[in-house]
C-alpha positions as CSV (number, residue, x, y, z in Angstrom):
1,X,136.2,139.4,87.6
2,X,134.8,137.5,90.6
3,X,137.7,138.5,92.7
4,X,137.1,142.3,92.2
5,X,135.7,143.8,95.4
6,X,132.5,145.4,94.1
7,X,130.3,145.4,91.0
8,X,131.7,145.2,87.4
9,X,129.2,145.5,84.6
10,X,130.1,144.9,80.9
11,X,128.2,145.2,77.6
12,X,130.0,144.3,74.4
13,X,128.1,144.1,71.1
14,X,127.9,145.2,67.5
15,X,126.7,148.8,67.2
16,X,122.9,148.9,67.4
17,X,122.6,145.2,68.4
18,X,119.9,144.2,70.8
19,X,121.8,141.1,71.9
20,X,125.3,141.4,73.1
21,X,128.3,139.2,72.3
22,X,129.1,139.4,76.0
23,X,127.4,140.9,79.0
24,X,127.9,140.8,82.7
25,X,125.6,142.4,85.2
26,X,124.7,144.8,82.5
27,X,121.5,146.0,84.3
28,X,123.3,146.7,87.6
29,X,122.8,150.4,88.6
30,X,125.9,152.5,89.1
31,X,126.4,156.2,90.0
32,X,126.8,157.8,86.6
33,X,129.8,160.1,87.2
34,X,130.6,161.9,84.0
35,X,129.1,159.3,81.6
36,X,125.8,161.3,82.1
37,X,127.4,163.9,79.9
38,X,126.6,161.8,76.8
39,X,122.9,162.4,77.4
40,X,123.5,166.1,78.0
41,X,125.4,166.2,74.7
42,X,122.6,164.5,72.8
43,X,120.0,166.9,74.3
44,X,122.1,170.0,73.5
45,X,122.4,168.8,69.9
46,X,118.6,168.4,69.6
47,X,117.4,171.5,71.4
48,X,119.9,174.4,71.5
49,X,121.2,177.1,69.2
50,X,124.8,175.8,69.7
51,X,126.4,178.9,68.2
52,X,124.7,181.2,70.7
53,X,127.1,182.9,73.2
54,X,126.1,182.4,76.8
55,X,127.5,183.7,80.1
56,X,130.2,181.5,81.8
57,X,129.0,181.3,85.4
58,X,129.8,179.1,88.4
59,X,126.5,179.5,90.3
60,X,123.5,177.3,89.4
61,X,119.9,176.6,90.4
62,X,119.6,173.5,92.6
63,X,117.3,170.7,91.4
64,X,116.1,170.4,95.0
65,X,112.8,172.3,95.5
66,X,113.3,175.4,97.6
67,X,117.0,175.0,97.8
68,X,119.2,178.1,97.2
69,X,121.6,178.3,94.2
70,X,124.8,176.5,94.7
71,X,128.3,177.4,93.5
72,X,130.5,174.9,91.7
73,X,134.0,174.5,93.1
74,X,137.1,174.4,90.8
75,X,138.2,170.8,91.0
76,X,141.6,169.5,89.9
77,X,140.1,167.4,87.1
78,X,138.2,170.3,85.6
79,X,139.1,172.0,82.4
80,X,141.1,175.2,83.2
81,X,140.3,176.6,79.8
82,X,136.6,176.9,80.7
83,X,137.4,178.4,84.1
84,X,139.6,181.0,82.4
85,X,136.4,182.3,80.7
86,X,134.5,182.8,84.0
87,X,132.7,186.1,83.9
88,X,132.8,186.2,80.1
89,X,130.9,184.4,77.5
90,X,131.4,181.3,75.3
91,X,129.4,179.5,72.5
92,X,127.3,176.7,73.7
93,X,128.9,174.4,71.1
94,X,132.3,175.1,72.6
95,X,131.1,174.5,76.1
96,X,129.4,171.2,75.1
97,X,132.6,170.1,73.4
98,X,134.7,170.9,76.5
99,X,132.2,168.9,78.5
100,X,133.1,165.8,76.6
101,X,136.7,166.3,75.3
102,X,138.1,167.4,78.7
103,X,135.1,166.4,80.9
104,X,134.6,169.9,82.2
105,X,132.1,170.0,85.0
106,X,131.7,173.7,84.8
107,X,130.8,173.5,81.1
108,X,128.4,170.6,81.9
109,X,126.4,172.6,84.4
110,X,126.2,175.6,82.1
111,X,124.9,173.4,79.3
112,X,122.4,171.7,81.6
113,X,121.2,175.1,82.7
114,X,120.2,175.9,79.1
115,X,118.9,172.5,77.9
116,X,117.2,171.6,81.2
117,X,117.5,168.4,83.3
118,X,114.2,166.9,82.0
119,X,115.5,167.2,78.4
120,X,118.8,165.6,79.3
121,X,117.0,162.8,81.1
122,X,114.6,162.3,78.2
123,X,117.5,161.2,76.1
124,X,117.7,157.9,78.0
125,X,114.1,157.1,77.1
126,X,114.6,158.1,73.5
127,X,117.4,155.6,73.3
128,X,115.3,152.8,74.9
129,X,117.3,152.9,78.2
130,X,115.5,151.2,81.1
131,X,117.0,152.3,84.3
132,X,119.3,155.3,83.9
133,X,118.4,158.8,84.9
134,X,119.6,162.4,85.3
135,X,118.1,164.3,88.2
136,X,120.6,167.0,89.1
137,X,123.7,168.9,88.0
138,X,127.2,168.2,89.2
139,X,128.0,169.0,92.8
140,X,124.4,169.9,93.7
141,X,124.7,169.0,97.3
142,X,121.1,169.9,98.3
143,X,119.7,167.8,95.5
144,X,122.0,164.9,96.5
145,X,120.8,165.2,100.1
146,X,117.2,165.1,98.8
147,X,117.9,161.8,97.1
148,X,118.2,163.2,93.6
149,X,121.0,161.5,91.7
150,X,122.4,160.4,88.3
151,X,122.5,156.7,87.6
152,X,123.5,154.5,84.7
153,X,123.7,150.8,83.7
154,X,126.1,149.4,81.2
155,X,123.3,148.3,78.9
156,X,121.6,151.7,79.0
157,X,124.9,153.5,78.3
158,X,125.4,151.2,75.3
159,X,121.9,152.0,74.0
160,X,122.5,155.8,74.3
161,X,125.9,155.7,72.8
162,X,124.7,153.6,69.9
163,X,122.0,156.1,69.2
164,X,124.3,159.0,69.3
165,X,126.9,157.3,67.1
166,X,124.3,156.1,64.5
167,X,123.0,159.6,64.3
168,X,126.5,160.8,63.4
169,X,127.4,164.4,62.9
170,X,128.7,166.8,65.5
171,X,128.0,164.6,68.6
172,X,129.9,161.7,67.1
173,X,132.9,163.9,66.2
174,X,132.8,165.4,69.7
175,X,132.9,161.9,71.3
176,X,135.7,160.9,69.0
177,X,137.8,163.9,70.1
178,X,137.6,162.9,73.8
179,X,141.1,163.2,75.3
180,X,141.0,161.0,78.4
181,X,142.5,157.8,77.1
182,X,143.7,156.1,80.3
183,X,141.1,153.4,80.7
184,X,139.4,151.6,77.8
185,X,141.7,153.2,75.2
186,X,144.8,152.0,77.1
187,X,143.9,148.4,76.3
188,X,143.5,149.0,72.5
189,X,146.2,149.3,69.9
190,X,147.6,152.8,69.7
191,X,145.7,155.0,67.3
192,X,142.5,153.0,67.4
193,X,139.6,155.2,66.5
194,X,136.9,155.4,69.2
195,X,134.0,157.6,70.2
196,X,134.0,157.5,74.0
197,X,133.3,159.0,77.4
198,X,134.8,158.1,80.7
199,X,133.5,158.8,84.2
200,X,135.1,158.7,87.5
201,X,134.7,159.6,91.2
202,X,136.0,157.9,94.2
203,X,135.1,154.2,94.0
204,X,133.6,154.6,90.5
205,X,135.3,154.2,87.1
206,X,133.3,153.8,83.9
207,X,134.2,153.7,80.2
208,X,131.7,153.8,77.4
209,X,133.0,153.6,73.8
210,X,132.2,152.6,70.2
211,X,135.4,151.1,68.8
212,X,136.2,151.4,65.1
213,X,138.7,148.7,64.1
214,X,140.1,149.4,60.7
215,X,138.4,147.4,58.0
216,X,135.9,145.8,60.4
217,X,132.5,146.8,61.7
218,X,132.5,148.9,64.9
219,X,131.4,147.6,68.2
220,X,130.2,149.1,71.5
221,X,132.0,148.4,74.7
222,X,130.8,149.6,78.1
223,X,132.4,148.8,81.4
224,X,131.0,150.2,84.6
225,X,132.8,149.6,87.9
226,X,131.7,150.4,91.5
227,X,134.5,148.9,93.6
228,X,136.9,149.6,96.4
229,X,139.8,149.4,93.9
230,X,142.2,152.3,93.7
231,X,141.5,154.3,90.6
232,X,144.7,153.2,88.9
233,X,143.7,149.6,89.4
234,X,140.2,150.3,88.1
235,X,141.6,152.0,85.0
236,X,143.8,148.9,84.5
237,X,140.8,146.7,84.8
238,X,139.0,148.6,82.1
239,X,142.0,148.4,79.9
240,X,142.2,144.6,80.3
241,X,138.6,144.2,79.3
242,X,139.2,146.4,76.2
243,X,142.2,144.3,75.3
244,X,140.2,141.1,75.7
245,X,137.4,142.5,73.5
246,X,139.9,143.3,70.8
247,X,141.6,139.9,71.0
248,X,138.3,138.1,70.8
249,X,136.5,140.2,68.2
250,X,139.2,141.7,65.9
251,X,142.4,139.6,65.9
């Protein structure tokens, strides 16, 4: 890890444990990318009528005081199924699921618009997280320019993920259905059950998961990287950490 050009943070522990089996720079602060969607999911489960149909829109209120509304652009990594409903309606439950399962940014901003940024941010405190925060929606350029951001640490992500998983129910099932399996999951045996969320932007690649080895207690593994590595190399790094965790803890 010392040769990696940047910051690599790791937390690996039994689910719900205060003390990790292994930790490395677990309190280092990283840009959250899509891992903040775990907190949005938890807040939605707590606060919303998930079966209510809501408008599918692409214009949102900025978190920056006095800034005009902003429009979300259709990015290549967005979920086209959500964009296909633009101008119509969709149940909040379905939008929250697409936010996790396919990491839809459009669905995320719609759900945040209904649950509220303060409620999503409060999930960090409820989980006992120390440094992480949610201050704006996705692609809110005015808020970003005003210094409002979304940040995480590996330890905080583990605390939030543990809380969601231990609560069980729909949030756990949604995280377990997550379809992006090209980082942590790539280092685990095929078919390994996990409840997970990845996050990535240029220079950032994170993976947060609870891993369920058959016949053994589950464990939480979070890897956050802020580096100059190409994304393919960062994904491979996360896979190697996951493989090492499996070899050390399961085999």
